[in-house]
Backbone bond lengths (Angstrom), bond angles and torsions (degrees), N, CA, C in turn:
res aa  C-N    CA-C-N  psi(-1)  N-CA   C-N-CA  omega(-1)  CA-C   N-CA-C  phi
1 M - - - 1.443 - - 1.526 108.50 -
2 S 1.318 118.19 129.90 1.466 120.99 -179.47 1.523 110.20 -125.18
3 W 1.288 116.63 76.63 1.464 121.24 177.49 1.516 108.31 -139.89
4 A 1.305 115.73 151.96 1.465 121.14 -177.86 1.523 109.82 -105.63
5 P 1.313 117.12 139.62 1.466 119.93 175.29 1.531 111.06 -63.75
6 V 1.320 115.89 165.25 1.461 121.29 -177.05 1.515 113.10 -68.81
7 G 1.288 118.14 -35.59 1.466 121.50 -176.93 1.516 109.77 -156.90
8 R 1.310 114.58 -163.57 1.468 120.23 179.51 1.527 110.37 -69.26
9 L 1.324 116.38 146.62 1.458 122.02 172.92 1.523 106.98 -85.74
10 V 1.339 117.89 123.79 1.458 120.93 -173.57 1.531 112.02 -134.93
11 L 1.325 114.48 154.76 1.457 123.50 168.89 1.521 105.79 -107.43
12 V 1.321 116.85 122.96 1.464 121.60 -179.57 1.525 109.16 -115.03
13 E 1.328 115.67 127.98 1.463 121.46 171.49 1.518 106.00 -102.58
14 W 1.336 115.95 130.89 1.460 119.49 -174.51 1.526 110.35 -149.38
15 I 1.318 114.39 159.02 1.461 121.81 -178.68 1.532 108.61 -99.64
16 D 1.310 116.39 126.01 1.456 122.03 179.69 1.526 109.46 -98.45
17 S 1.311 116.15 165.57 1.468 120.36 172.86 1.525 107.93 -87.56
18 N 1.324 115.96 169.55 1.461 120.95 -175.35 1.523 108.33 -143.37
19 S 1.307 116.14 145.46 1.464 119.39 174.59 1.522 109.51 -146.29
20 A 1.303 115.87 159.53 1.463 122.04 176.19 1.522 107.13 -133.68
21 H 1.305 116.38 133.11 1.463 121.31 -175.39 1.529 111.01 -104.76
22 G 1.295 115.96 150.35 1.455 121.41 175.32 1.521 112.85 83.03
23 W 1.312 114.14 -174.23 1.460 122.00 -178.06 1.519 109.96 -92.10
24 H 1.357 115.49 136.89 1.467 122.11 179.20 1.522 108.28 -144.49
25 Q 1.306 116.44 159.69 1.453 119.88 170.43 1.520 108.10 -65.72
26 A 1.310 117.17 145.09 1.464 121.73 -175.36 1.529 112.06 -55.25
27 D 1.342 118.04 -42.03 1.466 120.95 -179.92 1.525 111.23 -63.46
28 D 1.342 117.21 -39.58 1.461 120.82 178.25 1.528 110.54 -66.42
29 M 1.328 116.20 -41.55 1.457 120.45 179.69 1.528 110.21 -65.27
30 L 1.326 116.78 -41.09 1.459 120.92 179.05 1.524 110.78 -61.57
31 A 1.327 117.81 -42.25 1.465 121.42 178.08 1.529 110.62 -62.09
32 T 1.327 116.86 -37.96 1.465 120.93 179.49 1.521 111.17 -66.40
33 V 1.325 117.35 -47.81 1.467 119.94 -176.23 1.526 112.76 -76.31
34 K 1.334 118.34 -16.11 1.461 121.28 176.15 1.523 111.86 -87.33
35 G 1.327 117.73 -5.86 1.465 121.42 -177.86 1.520 112.29 -64.88
36 S 1.325 115.21 164.13 1.460 121.63 -178.73 1.520 111.43 -63.54
37 L 1.316 115.66 140.58 1.457 122.21 178.25 1.529 111.19 -115.31
38 L 1.351 116.76 5.35 1.458 120.54 -177.33 1.529 110.35 -75.75
39 C 1.322 115.58 129.87 1.465 122.56 178.51 1.521 108.36 -123.54
40 K 1.335 116.03 155.81 1.464 121.99 174.88 1.517 107.68 -130.07
41 S 1.327 115.89 132.63 1.462 121.86 178.99 1.515 109.09 -133.55
42 V 1.339 115.74 143.88 1.459 122.10 177.43 1.519 108.13 -120.77
43 G 1.331 116.24 136.38 1.451 119.53 177.00 1.509 111.24 -179.56
44 W 1.321 114.83 178.24 1.452 120.59 175.87 1.516 108.15 -86.38
45 L 1.329 115.75 135.84 1.454 122.25 -176.65 1.532 109.11 -77.01
46 L 1.312 115.96 101.84 1.456 122.32 -179.28 1.529 110.93 -80.41
47 L 1.346 115.84 -37.93 1.466 121.77 -177.95 1.515 109.13 -139.49
48 D 1.327 116.40 133.78 1.461 122.63 171.69 1.524 105.82 -125.94
49 G 1.331 116.04 78.47 1.453 122.55 -176.37 1.515 112.40 -86.55
50 H 1.330 116.17 178.14 1.466 119.84 -178.56 1.528 112.18 -70.76
51 D 1.351 118.04 -25.24 1.460 119.72 -177.36 1.529 114.02 -124.90
52 R 1.343 117.13 -1.68 1.469 119.57 -178.33 1.516 110.86 -157.82
53 I 1.330 114.40 159.06 1.456 120.92 169.87 1.523 107.38 -120.77
54 A 1.318 116.23 159.23 1.466 120.84 174.82 1.519 108.12 -134.99
55 L 1.322 115.43 129.91 1.457 122.93 178.32 1.514 109.50 -111.44
56 V 1.334 115.65 145.17 1.465 120.44 170.60 1.529 107.73 -124.88
57 P 1.326 117.57 122.56 1.461 120.48 -179.31 1.526 113.08 -86.07
58 N 1.324 117.39 -11.86 1.461 120.38 -173.97 1.522 111.06 -125.16
59 L 1.324 115.82 127.55 1.459 122.94 178.07 1.519 108.86 -125.67
60 A 1.317 116.24 145.86 1.461 121.01 175.23 1.523 108.83 -115.80
61 E 1.311 116.17 153.03 1.454 122.49 179.26 1.524 111.72 -57.39
62 T 1.318 116.69 -25.76 1.468 122.45 -179.42 1.520 113.07 -75.25
63 G 1.341 117.26 -9.40 1.461 121.24 -176.62 1.516 112.70 99.35
64 S 1.329 117.45 -3.75 1.464 120.73 177.05 1.525 109.98 -74.50
65 V 1.340 115.04 150.85 1.463 121.52 176.30 1.524 108.23 -125.17
66 G 1.327 115.94 156.05 1.460 118.81 -179.29 1.512 112.75 -137.61
67 D 1.332 114.62 148.96 1.463 123.26 170.22 1.522 113.98 64.94
68 A 1.326 117.79 57.61 1.463 121.95 179.83 1.531 111.15 -68.33
69 L 1.326 115.28 141.15 1.464 123.14 174.85 1.517 107.34 -121.10
70 T 1.331 117.14 121.21 1.465 122.09 177.85 1.523 108.53 -102.36
71 I 1.327 116.43 130.95 1.465 122.44 -178.20 1.526 108.15 -126.29
72 P 1.340 118.73 126.31 1.462 120.03 175.36 1.531 110.18 -61.48
73 K 1.326 117.47 138.42 1.466 120.17 -179.34 1.526 112.13 -61.39
74 L 1.329 117.69 -28.06 1.466 120.16 176.95 1.525 112.02 -62.27
75 A 1.334 117.28 -23.46 1.459 121.65 -178.26 1.524 112.90 -91.58
76 V 1.341 117.82 -10.67 1.464 120.97 -176.55 1.526 110.16 -77.72
77 V 1.332 115.50 124.52 1.465 122.04 176.78 1.527 109.99 -89.30
78 S 1.343 116.38 -44.54 1.466 120.90 178.21 1.521 109.72 -156.97
79 M 1.334 114.46 156.30 1.458 120.92 175.23 1.527 106.76 -138.59
80 T 1.336 115.82 122.32 1.452 122.58 -177.12 1.509 110.03 -119.45
81 E 1.326 117.13 127.30 1.456 120.59 176.71 1.519 109.14 -73.61
82 L 1.332 115.88 135.47 1.460 122.52 -179.43 1.526 109.40 -106.15
83 P 1.335 116.94 150.54 1.462 118.49 176.82 1.531 110.06 -69.46
84 L 1.315 115.99 143.59 1.465 119.87 177.56 1.518 109.58 -73.65
85 P 1.322 117.18 140.33 1.470 119.49 176.75 1.520 110.54 -66.02
86 T 1.318 116.07 147.43 1.469 119.18 -179.79 1.510 110.94 -102.15
């Protein structure tokens, strides 16, 4: 296969939002909203904009990409470039 990915392969650590639906006891709800919000995603960096990044985990030999994830830059904790597989 002789095709190049769209951008750098990266691991992004980011903070997500959280919600709980319905009625719960206050202690149960507090435990839910105090839970970890840290997420990790791996993909090719499709966009590195001033206020957001976009990752795509799926690439096709034809140049198509699939399943984009957009993350606000305010939510990004770290971004690490990964070595490309050989």
